[in-house]
C-alpha positions in Angstrom: -26.0 -7.7 -38.2 -25.2 -7.9 -34.7 -21.8 -9.8 -35.4 -21.0 -6.7 -37.2 -22.2 -3.9 -34.7 -20.3 -5.8 -32.1 -17.1 -6.3 -34.1 -18.0 -2.4 -34.9 -18.0 -1.5 -31.3 -14.7 -3.4 -30.2 -12.8 -1.2 -33.0 -13.8 1.7 -31.7 -12.7 0.3 -28.1 -9.6 -0.3 -29.5 -9.3 3.3 -31.0 -10.3 4.8 -28.0 -8.2 2.8 -25.8 -4.9 3.8 -28.3 -6.1 7.7 -28.4 -7.1 8.2 -24.6 -6.0 5.6 -22.7 -3.2 7.1 -19.9 -1.0 5.3 -16.8 -2.0 2.6 -15.0 -0.4 2.6 -11.6 0.9 0.3 -8.7 0.1 2.8 -6.2 -2.8 3.1 -4.3 -4.1 6.1 -2.5 -7.2 7.4 -0.1 -8.0 10.4 0.3 -8.2 11.7 3.4 -5.7 9.2 5.5 -3.0 11.0 8.4 -0.8 9.8 5.7 -2.1 12.1 2.4 -3.0 14.2 5.2 0.7 14.7 6.7 1.7 14.2 3.1 0.3 17.5 1.6 1.1 19.7 4.3 5.0 18.1 4.1 4.7 19.4 0.6 3.1 22.6 1.2 6.5 23.5 3.9 9.3 21.7 2.2 9.7 21.3 -1.5 11.0 18.2 -3.4 9.7 15.7 -1.2 6.3 14.5 -2.7 8.2 13.3 -6.2 9.0 9.6 -6.0 12.4 8.3 -5.0 13.9 5.0 -7.1 16.2 2.8 -5.2 19.0 1.4 -7.6 21.1 -1.1 -6.1 24.6 -1.8 -7.4 26.2 -5.3 -6.3 29.6 -6.9 -7.7 28.5 -10.2 -9.6 31.7 -12.3 -7.7 30.8 -10.6 -4.2 33.9 -8.2 -4.3 34.9 -4.6 -2.9 33.8 -2.2 -5.8 37.5 -0.6 -7.3 37.4 3.1 -7.8 37.0 3.3 -10.7 33.7 1.1 -10.8 32.6 3.6 -8.2 33.0 6.4 -11.6 31.3 4.5 -13.7 28.9 4.1 -11.2 28.1 7.6 -10.9 28.2 8.1 -14.4 25.7 5.3 -15.0 22.9 7.0 -12.6 23.4 10.3 -14.2 22.4 8.7 -17.2 18.9 9.3 -15.5 19.2 13.0 -15.7 18.4 12.8 -19.3 14.7 11.5 -18.9 13.3 14.4 -18.6 11.5 13.8 -14.8 14.1 12.7 -13.4 15.3 15.7 -10.9 18.0 14.2 -9.1 20.3 11.1 -8.7 22.5 10.6 -5.7 25.9 8.7 -6.2 25.8 6.6 -3.2 29.7 7.2 -2.8 29.9 10.9 -2.7 27.2 10.4 -0.2 28.5 7.8 2.1 32.1 10.2 1.9 29.9 12.6 3.1 28.8 11.4 6.0 32.2 9.7 6.7 33.9 13.4 5.7 30.7 14.5 8.6 32.3 11.9 11.3 35.6 13.0 10.2 35.2 16.2 11.5 33.3 15.4 14.8 36.6 13.8 15.2 38.6 16.6 14.0 36.3 18.8 15.9 36.9 17.2 19.1 40.4 16.8 18.6 40.6 20.9 17.9 38.7 21.8 20.6 40.5 19.8 23.2 43.4 21.2 22.1 42.2 24.6 22.4 41.2 23.8 26.1 44.2 23.2 27.0 46.2 26.2 25.7 43.3 27.8 27.4 43.9 26.5 30.4 47.7 26.6 30.1 46.9 30.6 29.5 44.3 30.7 32.7 47.0 29.0 34.7 49.8 32.3 33.4 46.6 34.5 34.6 46.3 32.6 37.7 50.0 32.7 38.5 50.5 36.7 37.5 47.3 37.2 39.5 48.7 35.9 42.4 52.0 37.9 42.1 49.9 41.5 41.5 47.4 40.5 44.7 51.3 40.0 46.6 52.0 43.1 45.3 48.9 44.7 45.9 49.3 43.2 49.9 53.0 45.1 50.3 51.6 47.6 48.8 48.7 48.1 51.2 51.3 47.4 54.2 53.6 49.8 53.1 50.5 52.4 53.1 49.1 51.4 56.4 53.0 51.8 58.3 52.7 55.6 56.5 49.2 56.1 57.8 50.3 55.3 60.8 53.3 56.9 61.2 51.2 60.0 59.4 48.9 59.9 62.5 52.2 60.1 64.8 53.3 62.9 63.2 50.1 64.6 63.3 50.2 64.3 66.8 53.6 65.3 67.6 52.4 68.5 65.4 49.3 69.4 67.5 51.7 69.0 70.6 53.9 71.0 69.7 51.7 73.4 67.8 49.9 73.8 71.6 53.1 73.7 73.7 54.4 77.4 70.9 50.8 78.5 72.3 51.4 77.9 75.9 54.3 79.4 75.6 53.4 82.4 73.8 50.5 82.9 76.3 53.1 82.7 79.2 56.0 84.6 78.0 58.1 81.7 77.6 58.4 81.5 73.7 61.1 83.6 73.2 63.2 81.7 75.1 62.0 78.3 73.6 61.6 79.1 70.1 65.6 78.1 69.3 63.9 74.3 71.1 60.7 74.9 68.7 62.4 75.8 65.8 64.1 72.3 65.6 61.4 70.2 67.0 59.5 72.2 63.6 62.2 71.1 61.5 62.3 67.5 62.5 58.5 67.3 62.1 59.0 68.7 58.8 62.0 66.2 57.5 59.8 62.9 58.8 56.7 65.1 56.5 59.0 64.8 54.3 60.5 60.8 54.2 56.2 60.1 54.3 55.8 62.1 51.5 58.3 60.6 49.7 56.9 56.9 50.3 53.4 58.0 49.8 54.9 59.4 46.1 56.7 55.7 45.6 53.6 53.5 46.8 51.3 55.1 44.5 53.9 54.7 42.0 53.9 50.9 42.7 50.2 51.2 42.9 49.9 53.1 39.5 52.2 50.4 38.0 50.3 47.6 39.3 47.0 48.5 38.6 48.3 48.5 34.9 49.6 45.0 35.2 45.6 44.1 37.1 44.4 46.1 33.3 46.2 43.9 31.0 46.0 40.9 33.3 41.6 41.7 33.1 42.2 42.1 29.9 43.1 38.7 29.3 41.1 37.2 31.5 38.4 38.4 29.6 39.9 37.9 26.4 40.1 34.3 28.0 37.0 34.1 29.2 35.9 35.3 25.6 37.5 32.0 24.1 36.3 30.0 26.4 32.7 30.7 25.9 33.2 30.0 21.9 34.9 27.0 23.1 32.5 26.3 25.3 29.4 26.8 22.4 31.5 24.8 19.2 31.6 21.9 21.9 28.2 21.5 22.3 27.8 22.3 18.7 30.1 19.2 18.9 28.0 17.4 20.7 25.3 17.6 18.8 26.4 17.3 16.3 27.6 13.9 17.4 24.4 12.9 18.9 23.2 13.5 16.0 25.2 11.2 14.0 25.0 8.6 16.6 20.9 8.5 15.9 21.4 8.2 12.3 24.7 5.6 12.7 22.7 3.0 11.1 22.4 5.2 7.3 24.4 4.5 5.2 24.7 4.2 1.2 27.5 1.5 0.9 27.9 -2.0 2.5 30.2 -2.2 5.5 32.0 -4.8 3.3 31.9 -2.5 0.5 30.0 -5.2 -2.6 27.0 -3.0 -2.7 25.7 0.8 -3.7 22.4 2.3 -3.1 21.8 4.9 -5.6 18.7 7.1 -6.0 16.7 8.6 -8.1 14.5 11.4 -7.5 11.6 12.3 -9.7 9.9 15.5 -10.2 6.6 13.3 -10.4 4.8 11.1 -8.0 3.6 7.5 -8.3 0.2 8.2 -9.0 1.8 10.4 -11.9 5.1 9.0 -13.4 4.5 7.4 -16.5 5.9 3.7 -17.5 8.0 5.4 -19.8 9.6 7.1 -18.2 10.2 4.4 -15.9 11.5 1.9 -18.4 13.8 4.7 -19.9 15.2 5.3 -16.9 16.0 1.6 -15.8 16.9 1.0 -19.8 20.0 4.2 -19.3 21.3 2.4 -16.5 21.6 -0.8 -17.1 23.1 -0.1 -20.3 26.1 2.0 -18.3 26.2 -0.7 -15.4 29.9 -1.4 -15.4 30.8 -5.2 -16.5 31.1 -7.5 -13.2 28.4 -5.6 -11.3 24.5 -5.7 -10.9 22.5 -3.5 -11.4 18.7 -4.4 -9.6 15.7 -1.3 -9.3 12.9 -1.0 -6.8 9.7 -2.3 -6.8 8.8 1.7 -7.3 9.4 1.7 -10.9 10.5 -2.3 -11.5 7.4 -3.1 -11.2 5.6 -2.9 -15.0 2.0 -2.7 -15.5 2.0 -2.9 -18.7 0.3 -5.6 -20.0 -3.0 -7.5 -19.4 -3.4 -11.2 -20.5 -0.4 -13.2 -19.0 0.8 -16.9 -20.1 -1.1 -18.1 -17.1 -4.4 -15.7 -18.1 -4.3 -18.2 -21.5 -4.2 -21.3 -20.5 -6.9 -20.8 -18.1 -9.4 -19.8 -21.3 -7.7 -22.7 -23.0 -8.6 -25.1 -19.5 -12.3 -23.3 -20.1 -12.6 -24.1 -23.9 -11.6 -27.7 -22.6 -14.1 -28.0 -20.6 -16.8 -26.9 -23.1 -15.1 -29.4 -25.0 -15.4 -32.4 -23.2 -19.7 -30.6 -21.9 -20.2 -30.4 -25.9 -18.4 -33.1 -27.3 -18.0 -30.7 -30.5 -15.6 -28.0 -31.5 -18.1 -25.3 -33.4 -20.1 -24.2 -30.1 -17.4 -25.1 -27.6 -15.5 -21.9 -29.0 -19.3 -19.8 -28.8 -18.6 -18.8 -25.6 -14.9 -18.1 -25.8 -15.7 -16.1 -28.8 -18.3 -14.2 -27.2 -16.4 -13.4 -23.4 -13.3 -12.0 -25.2 -14.9 -9.6 -27.8 -17.0 -8.6 -24.4 -13.9 -8.3 -22.8 -11.8 -6.2 -25.8 -14.8 -3.8 -25.3 -15.4 -3.2 -21.8 -12.0 -3.2 -20.8 -10.7 -1.3 -23.4 -13.7 1.3 -23.2 -12.7 1.5 -19.5 -9.0 2.2 -20.4 -9.8 4.9 -22.7 -10.8 6.9 -19.5 -7.0 6.4 -17.4 -5.8 9.0 -18.6 -8.7 11.8 -16.7 -9.0 9.2 -13.9 -6.4 7.8 -11.5 -7.2 4.1 -12.4 -4.2 1.2 -10.5 -3.1 -1.9 -12.5 -5.4 -3.9 -10.8 -8.5 -2.6 -12.3 -8.0 -3.7 -15.6 -7.0 -6.5 -14.5 -10.4 -7.7 -12.6 -11.9 -6.1 -15.8 -11.2 -9.1 -17.9 -11.6 -11.3 -15.3 -14.8 -11.2 -14.6 -14.9 -10.4 -18.0 -14.0 -13.7 -19.5 -15.1 -16.0 -16.5 -19.0 -15.1 -16.8 -19.4 -14.0 -20.5 -17.9 -18.1 -21.0 -20.7 -18.8 -18.4 -23.3 -16.9 -19.5 -23.2 -17.7 -23.0 -22.7 -21.5 -22.2 -25.6 -20.7 -19.7 -27.5 -20.0 -23.3 -25.9 -22.1 -25.5 -26.2 -24.8 -23.3 -30.2 -24.4 -22.7 -30.5 -24.0 -27.2 -28.6 -27.6 -27.2 -31.2 -28.8 -24.8 -34.3 -27.9 -26.7 -32.8 -28.4 -30.0 -32.1 -32.7 -28.7 -35.5 -32.5 -27.8 -36.9 -31.2 -31.5 -37.2 -27.9 -31.1 -37.3 -26.0 -34.4 -33.4 -23.9 -34.9 -35.0 -20.2 -34.5 -37.6 -21.2 -32.1 -35.0 -22.9 -30.2 -32.7 -19.6 -30.2 -35.2 -16.9 -29.1 -37.0 -20.0 -26.6 -33.4 -19.6 -24.9 -32.8 -16.8 -24.7 -36.0 -15.5 -23.3 -35.9 -18.2 -20.7 -32.2 -18.4 -19.8 -31.2 -15.6 -21.4 -33.3 -13.5 -19.1 -31.8 -15.9 -16.0 -28.3 -14.5 -17.6 -29.4 -11.1 -17.3 -31.2 -11.3 -13.4 -27.7 -13.0 -12.7 -25.8 -10.0 -14.2 -27.6 -7.4 -12.5 -26.8 -9.5 -8.7 -23.5 -9.1 -10.0 -23.4 -5.4 -11.2 -25.2 -4.8 -8.0 -22.6 -6.3 -6.0 -19.7 -4.6 -8.1 -21.0 -1.1 -8.0 -21.9 -1.6 -4.1 -18.0 -1.0 -4.0 -18.8 2.8 -4.1 -20.4 2.5 -0.7 -17.3 2.3 1.4 -16.0 5.8 0.3 -12.6 4.4 -1.2 -12.1 5.5 -4.6 -9.6 3.3 -5.9 -12.0 0.4 -4.9 -15.0 1.9 -6.4 -13.3 2.5 -9.3 -12.5 -0.8 -9.7 -15.8 -1.9 -8.9 -17.1 0.0 -11.4 -14.6 -1.3 -13.9 -15.8 -4.8 -13.3 -19.3 -3.8 -13.4 -19.2 -2.5 -16.7 -17.4 -5.7 -18.2 -20.0 -7.7 -16.2 -22.5 -5.7 -17.7 -21.4 -5.5 -21.6 -20.6 -10.1 -20.9 -24.4 -9.4 -20.3 -25.5 -7.3 -23.5 -22.8 -9.7 -25.4 -24.4 -12.9 -24.1 -27.8 -11.8 -24.9 -27.2 -10.5 -28.5 -24.1 -12.2 -29.9 -24.6 -15.4 -28.3 -27.7 -15.8 -30.2 -26.8 -14.0 -33.6 -23.6 -16.8 -33.5 -26.1 -19.7 -32.9 -28.3 -18.9 -35.2 -25.4 -18.3 -38.2 -24.2 -22.0 -37.6 -27.9 -23.8 -36.8 -28.0 -27.3 -36.0 -24.1 -27.3 -36.1 -24.9 -26.6 -32.1 -24.9 -30.6 -32.0 -22.5 -33.2 -33.3 -23.5 -35.4 -35.4 -24.3 -37.8 -33.2 -27.0 -36.1 -31.3 -28.3 -35.0 -34.5 -29.1 -37.9 -35.7 -31.5 -38.7 -32.5 -32.7 -35.4 -31.9 -36.3 -35.9 -30.1 -35.1 -39.3 -29.0 -36.4 -40.2 -25.3 -33.0 -40.5 -23.9 -33.1 -36.7 -23.8 -36.4 -36.1 -22.3 -36.0 -35.9 -18.2 -36.2 -39.0 -16.1 -38.7 -38.9 -13.1 -36.5 -38.1 -9.5 -36.7 -39.7 -6.2 -36.2 -37.6 -2.9 -32.8 -37.8 -1.0 -33.0 -39.8 1.7 -33.1 -37.5 5.2 -29.9 -39.3 6.7 -27.9 -37.9 4.3 -29.1 -34.9 4.0 -27.9 -34.8 7.5 -24.9 -35.8 6.5 -24.4 -33.6 4.1 -25.5 -30.5 5.2 -22.8 -31.6 8.8 -19.7 -32.2 7.0 -20.2 -29.8 4.0 -21.1 -27.4 6.6 -17.6 -28.5 9.2 -15.3 -28.9 6.1 -16.4 -25.0 4.6 -15.6 -24.1 9.3 -12.2 -25.9 8.8 -11.2 -24.0 6.1 -11.9 -20.8 7.4 -10.2 -21.2 10.2 -6.9 -19.0 9.0 -9.8 -16.4 8.3 -9.5 -15.2 12.1 -5.6 -14.6 12.1 -6.1 -12.6 8.9 -3.5 -9.0 8.5 -4.1 -7.2 5.5 -0.9 -5.3 3.8 0.2 -4.2 0.3 3.0 -6.9 -1.0 7.0 -5.5 -1.2 9.4 -6.5 -3.3 9.3 -10.4 -1.5 6.1 -10.5 -2.9 7.7 -10.9 -6.5 9.6 -13.2 -8.5 12.5 -14.6 -7.0 14.6 -14.0 -10.5 12.8 -10.4 -10.5 14.5 -7.3 -9.9 13.1 -5.8 -7.5 13.0 -9.1 -5.4 16.9 -8.7 -5.6 17.2 -4.8 -4.9 14.6 -5.9 -1.7 16.3 -8.9 -0.1 19.8 -7.3 -1.3 18.9 -4.4 1.1 17.5 -6.2 3.3 20.9 -8.5 3.7 23.3 -5.5 3.2 21.8 -2.4 4.9 18.9 -3.5 7.0 15.4 -4.8 5.9 14.0 -1.3 7.7 15.7 0.7 4.4 12.7 -1.1 2.8 10.4 0.1 5.7 11.2 3.7 5.6 9.0 6.3 7.3 8.7 10.4 7.3 8.1 11.8 10.1 7.7 15.4 10.5 8.3 17.6 13.0 5.7 21.1 13.4 6.7 23.1 16.0 5.0 25.3 18.7 7.2 28.1 17.4 10.4 29.1 14.8 13.5 28.7 16.5 17.5 30.5 15.2 19.7 29.2 13.3 21.5 28.7 16.3 19.2 27.3 18.0 18.0 24.5 15.2 20.5 21.6 15.7 19.8 21.1 19.2 15.6 20.9 18.4 16.6 18.1 15.1 18.3 16.4 18.2 15.7 16.3 20.6 13.4 15.6 18.2 15.7 12.5 16.7 16.5 11.4 20.1 13.1 11.1 21.2 12.3 9.1 17.5 15.1 7.4 19.2 13.5 6.3 22.0 10.9 4.4 20.8 10.9 0.2 20.1 11.7 -0.9 17.1 13.2 2.3 15.9 16.9 1.9 14.6 18.0 5.2 12.6 16.5 8.9 12.4 17.9 11.7 10.7 16.1 15.1 9.7 15.8 15.6 5.8 14.3 18.6 5.7 13.3 21.7 6.9 11.1 25.0 6.3 12.6 28.3 5.7 11.7 29.3 9.0 12.8 26.7 10.9 9.6 26.3 12.6 8.9 22.5 10.6 11.3 19.7 10.2 11.3 16.5 8.1 12.1 13.1 9.7 13.7 10.1 7.8 12.8 7.0 10.2 14.6 3.0 9.3 12.3 0.9 11.4 14.0 -2.3 12.7 11.8 -4.4 10.1 10.6 -4.6 6.3 7.1 -2.6 5.5 4.2 -5.3 6.1 5.6 -6.2 9.0 3.2 -5.9 12.6 6.3 -4.2 14.2 6.4 -1.5 11.8 2.5 -1.4 11.9 2.6 -1.3 16.0 5.7 1.6 15.1 3.2 3.6 13.3 0.6 3.8 15.3 3.3 4.3 18.3 5.1 7.4 16.8 1.4 9.1 16.0 0.6 8.6 19.7 3.6 10.5 21.0 1.8 13.8 19.5 2.2 16.9 21.0 5.2 15.9 22.5 6.0 17.8 25.9 7.1 21.1 24.4 4.0 20.9 22.1 5.6 19.9 19.3 3.4 18.1 16.8 4.0 15.0 14.9 3.1 13.3 12.0 4.5 10.1 9.9 3.9 9.5 6.5 6.0 7.9 3.5 4.5 4.4 1.6 5.1 2.0 4.9 2.6 4.4 6.4 0.2 5.0 3.7 0.3 1.0 3.2 -0.8 0.5 7.0 -3.5 3.6 6.7 -5.0 2.2 3.4 -5.0 -1.4 4.7 -6.6 0.1 8.0 -9.8 1.8 6.6 -10.0 -1.2 4.0 -10.7 -3.5 6.8 -13.2 -1.1 8.6 -14.9 -0.8 5.4 -15.3 -5.1 5.2 -18.4 -5.6 8.1 -20.3 -2.0 6.6 -20.2 -3.7 2.8 -20.6 -6.9 3.8 -23.7 -6.5 5.7 -24.8 -3.9 2.4 -24.2 -7.7 0.7 -25.2 -9.9 2.6 -28.5 -7.3 3.1 -29.3 -7.3 -0.8 -29.0 -11.2 -1.5 -32.0 -12.0 1.0 -33.8 -8.9 -0.8 -33.0 -10.6 -4.2 -33.7 -13.9 -2.9 -37.3 -13.0 -1.2 -38.0 -11.2 -4.3 -37.0 -14.2 -7.3 -37.9 -17.5 -4.9 -40.9 -15.8 -3.5 -39.6 -17.6 0.2 -37.8 -16.9 3.4 -36.6 -19.9 4.5 -34.3 -19.9 1.1 -32.4 -16.5 1.6 -31.7 -17.1 4.8 -29.9 -20.7 3.8 -28.6 -19.1 0.6 -26.9 -16.2 2.8 -25.3 -18.6 4.8 -24.0 -21.0 2.3 -22.1 -17.5 0.8 -21.0 -16.6 4.2 -19.6 -19.7 4.4 -17.9 -19.7 1.0 -16.6 -16.0 1.4 -14.9 -17.2 5.0 -13.4 -20.4 3.4 -12.0 -18.6 0.4 -10.3 -16.0 3.9 -9.0 -18.9 5.1 -7.8 -20.9 1.9 -5.6 -17.1 0.9 -4.7 -16.6 4.2 -3.6 -19.5 4.2 -1.6 -19.8 1.2 -0.4 -16.3 0.9 -0.3 -15.3 4.7 1.2 -18.5 6.7 2.7 -19.8 2.9 1.1 -23.4 3.1 1.5 -24.9 0.2 3.7 -21.9 -1.5 6.1 -24.0 -3.2 2.5 -24.8 -5.7 1.2 -21.5 -5.8 4.2 -19.5 -6.2 4.4 -17.9 -2.2 8.2 -17.7 -1.9 7.6 -15.5 1.4 4.2 -14.7 2.9 2.9 -11.5 3.6 -0.5 -9.8 5.0 -2.9 -10.4 2.5 -3.6 -7.9 0.1 -5.2 -5.2 1.9 -8.3 -4.6 -0.3 -8.6 -8.1 -1.6 -11.6 -9.1 1.4 -13.7 -6.8 -0.4 -13.3 -7.9 -4.0 -13.7 -11.2 -3.1 -16.8 -10.2 -1.1 -17.9 -8.5 -3.7 -17.7 -10.9 -6.6 -18.0 -13.7 -5.0 -21.7 -12.4 -3.9 -22.4 -12.4 -7.5 -21.6 -15.8 -8.7 -23.1 -16.8 -5.8 -26.1 -15.7 -6.9 -25.6 -17.0 -9.8 -26.1 -19.8 -8.8 -28.2 -20.1 -6.4 -30.4 -18.6 -9.2 -30.1 -21.3 -11.4 -30.1 -24.0 -9.2 -33.1 -22.5 -6.5 -34.4 -21.1 -9.6 -35.1 -24.8 -10.9 -36.6 -25.7 -8.0 -39.3 -24.0 -7.9 -40.4 -24.5 -10.6 -40.8 -28.0 -9.9 -42.8 -27.1 -6.8 -44.8 -24.5 -8.1 -45.6 -26.8 -10.9 -46.8 -29.6 -8.9 -43.9 -31.7 -7.8 -43.7 -31.6 -4.2 -40.7 -30.1 -1.9 -38.3 -32.8 -1.7 -39.0 -34.0 -5.0 -38.5 -31.0 -6.7 -34.7 -30.2 -4.5 -33.2 -33.3 -6.7 -35.7 -31.8 -9.8 -34.1 -29.0 -9.5 -30.2 -29.5 -8.9 -30.5 -32.3 -11.8 -32.0 -29.5 -13.4 -28.9 -27.3 -13.1 -26.3 -29.3 -12.3 -24.5 -30.3 -15.8 -24.5 -26.6 -16.4 -23.0 -24.9 -12.3 -21.0 -27.6 -13.1 -19.1 -26.9 -15.9 -19.8 -22.8 -15.3 -17.7 -23.4 -11.9 -15.5 -25.1 -13.1 -14.9 -23.0 -16.6 -14.8 -20.2 -14.0 -12.4 -21.9 -11.3 -9.7 -22.0 -15.0 -10.0 -18.3 -16.1 -9.6 -17.5 -12.7 -6.9 -20.5 -11.7 -4.6 -19.2 -14.7 -4.6 -15.5 -12.8 -2.8 -17.2 -10.1 0.1 -17.5 -12.1 -0.7 -13.8 -13.5 2.7 -11.2 -14.0 1.6 -9.6 -11.7 1.5 -10.2 -8.3 -0.9 -8.2 -7.1 -3.9 -10.0 -8.8 -2.3 -13.8 -8.5 -3.9 -13.9 -4.4 -7.4 -12.5 -6.0 -7.5 -15.3 -8.7 -6.3 -17.8 -5.8 -9.3 -16.4 -3.5 -11.9 -16.6 -6.5 -11.2 -19.8 -7.5 -11.5 -21.1 -3.8 -14.6 -19.5 -3.3 -16.1 -20.8 -7.0 -15.1 -23.9 -5.7 -16.6 -23.9 -2.4 -19.8 -22.3 -3.6 -21.0 -24.3 -6.7 -19.9 -27.8 -5.5 -20.0 -27.8 -1.5 -22.5 -24.9 -1.1 -24.9 -25.1 -4.0 -24.8 -28.7 -4.4 -24.3 -30.0 -1.3 -25.4 -27.9 1.7 -28.0 -25.9 0.3 -30.2 -29.1 -1.0 -29.3 -30.9 2.2 -31.1 -27.9 3.9 -33.9 -27.6 1.5 -34.6 -31.3 2.0 -34.9 -31.1 5.8 -37.2 -28.0 5.9 -39.6 -29.1 3.2 -42.9 -28.0 2.4 -41.8 -25.0 5.0 -38.6 -24.3 2.5 -41.4 -22.3 0.4 -43.6 -20.3 3.4 -44.1 -16.7 2.6 -46.7 -14.8 4.6 -49.2 -14.2 2.1 -49.3 -10.4 2.5 -45.4 -10.4 1.5 -46.5 -12.3 -1.2 -48.9 -10.4 -2.1 -47.0 -7.2 -2.9 -43.8 -8.7 -4.1 -43.4 -8.5 -8.3 -43.6 -12.2 -10.3 -39.7 -11.6 -12.2 -40.2 -15.1 -13.6 -36.6 -15.4 -13.7 -36.3 -18.6 -15.6 -38.9 -17.4 -18.0 -41.1 -19.9 -17.5 -44.2 -18.0 -19.0 -42.8 -18.4 -22.0 -41.7 -22.2 -21.7 -45.1 -22.7 -21.8 -46.0 -20.8 -24.7 -43.8 -22.2 -26.1 -43.4 -26.1 -25.4 -40.8 -27.8 -26.5 -41.4 -31.2 -28.9 -42.5 -34.2 -27.1 -41.3 -37.8 -28.1 -43.7 -38.3 -31.0 -42.6 -35.2 -32.7 -39.4 -36.9 -32.6 -40.0 -38.5 -36.6 -40.2 -35.0 -37.7 -37.3 -33.7 -35.9 -35.3 -36.9 -37.0 -35.9 -36.0 -40.3 -35.0 -32.1 -39.9 -31.9 -33.2 -38.4 -30.8 -35.5 -40.9 -31.6 -32.8 -43.6 -29.5 -29.8 -41.7 -26.8 -32.5 -40.9 -26.7 -33.8 -45.4 -26.1 -30.0 -46.1 -22.3 -29.5 -46.7 -22.9 -24.9 -46.1 -20.6 -23.7 -43.5 -22.1 -20.2 -44.0 -25.5 -18.5 -42.3 -28.6 -19.0 -44.6 -31.5 -17.7 -44.0 -34.5 -18.9 -41.9 -36.1 -19.4 -45.6 -33.7 -21.1 -46.5 -33.5 -24.0 -44.0 -37.3 -24.0 -44.0 -36.6 -24.8 -47.6 -33.6 -27.5 -46.9 -35.8 -29.2 -44.4 
């Protein structure tokens, strides 16, 4: 019934996944980051900038220049992507480059035209100036003539006054009659002079009128010339602004200088989180098929990194290694297969169920893989603990079904408690406030929960089914023999304890040293396999166009007030030059503006790639610029900026999470071991193994040490969420090992053995199974080091190293040594605290006392039962009554 129930559960979970499973994403986001705020604001102001843009790199196979025919074929190949519904547009690199070059040519032609126009205006100005000089000279002559006429008029007026006075005087003295003729002659002369003056004045006035008309024409010409000069000055100013903007964008190209490589763009209407893998595959297949002969096409990691498929070759090899370890440990195939079978069923149920919700929850590609990794590792181990206890009891003569129940009530009880610690550690990821991390923790916790449920239900069912075949023939023949009972123990020597504690601790501390220089980030194309399309796309772009193009930033500028269309270019140039003045900015160009010209988006190319330290510093420096002197508010977004924000938030969350986990560790261990010193030792050991794991990851994946062995060809920052994941998972596993070893020490001490002998007895009691369990976990985790998904490789490596350090160095060497040195004090606890703590009885000691394992004197009966069981040729399950009849 139990087996059937689990098979049906597996089928239902698989059906739910097929019916409701959605899209996994390779991208990560955290609500409330600066990048997300800027991106949301940009989406509100400017349409079309929030969809995913994927790069397609075309390069000639022989390194020759791309021909015109091939250019047309590339354009046609890109257009095939438009057949996919989610593709909004494609960018032809050659048309774009031609447009850029045409714009530069227009700037050059405009400069030449402005120079020619300026020369013409200058010539016209010279003519006007000459005409003005001539008019001024003529005006001077007229003014001189007028002045002379005024002088003559004054003289004539004076003569007229004298003549009038003389006439009046002659009339008074009576001499007028005698001088009348003389007076008439003089008046005639004066009148003739006046006529001459009037005639000259008329001529001068006519000349002045002509001169005024010429001046008016000259003034009109000057006004036209001034208007032309103003237009030319405005055009020259716009041209200068265009040149400055072009200079800021000079490093942005879509065709390489040597003409061998071109960068096409596929613009999707969906974001990286909503775009389905089927659409990505459709675009890649269409473009690849249409790529002309003699050219290679490569796709950026935006669409080329497939998140399909959870299990790869490396993972399968890891499981096979685990099977080998189980066979070597148990010396028989059937019981060795049980942990593998149960863990696979548990993984199937747990991961399929979780992925059925991927359509309603934003789930990263790493999430189900983490579930697989943990489900396999703990599933195998938890089943192994129960199987191993059952086999030990069978060898000492216990009846099959009695042994199955007791194994499940003791080791199964410990499995439940150990699994609970892992659950708590993984669910605690939700306290970080980072959604995708919380989902990863929840899915991992659910997978562990299923693994525990399978271990304590399906494993006993299968053990009851196989009966005495849990032992090999040789073991069945010696059931109950004295060699199956524990031998007396002797405590270790003090000098050996001191040496073990000091040397082992120093070793882990040395391995942890690289952790001091840990940098967090997300992998870029360089972390992909060297023969992958995304690696080729990244490195070719780096070589032909500059590394910074792989880490493009989007910078937004919110102006204090909207500007007119005429002033927009000046505003763009001012901001672009402000950005260019920042160190490590190689190019800046506007890529969009809102309707009222108050919000501008810029593409900014850093000097180095998205995971470099300089790009991280650049993002902070750009943000520190805001607001500018004129009140403009800058914002920084883009994939590189988003990764930096996420990495910093995760780095800030790690200490908090570590405190939570360490606090939980102390509480759980105090309850289990009823001691204060043992939990402190265990927690100290956990911290040592954790930082040793961090150090090893940094040395291999960030520094590149032993990179050839682990496939690290381009070292980079450590996966940003890896430290938190390692902390949670290793905490749970460390508590597992501490429980299975420490509880044995506790039981031996409680049953009367002195503290130092109890340490040796407990280690001997759990050493074999913990060793096998650790090797199995290392095999499973190690298989993920060579996963087909690059995000999971450092995770598998870190977990494998962490298990190695914790199981073999901390739990086998450091903790026993420290407990030996502490002696009886290791188990001290205040009486008041001892009274209030619950007795959890992790190993089921009370149950074991009520169901004692047979001793040597029962060996004969057990041997008879074993022989009868071995003679049975029926491989099918038998009922308990049939088994009793045969015995």
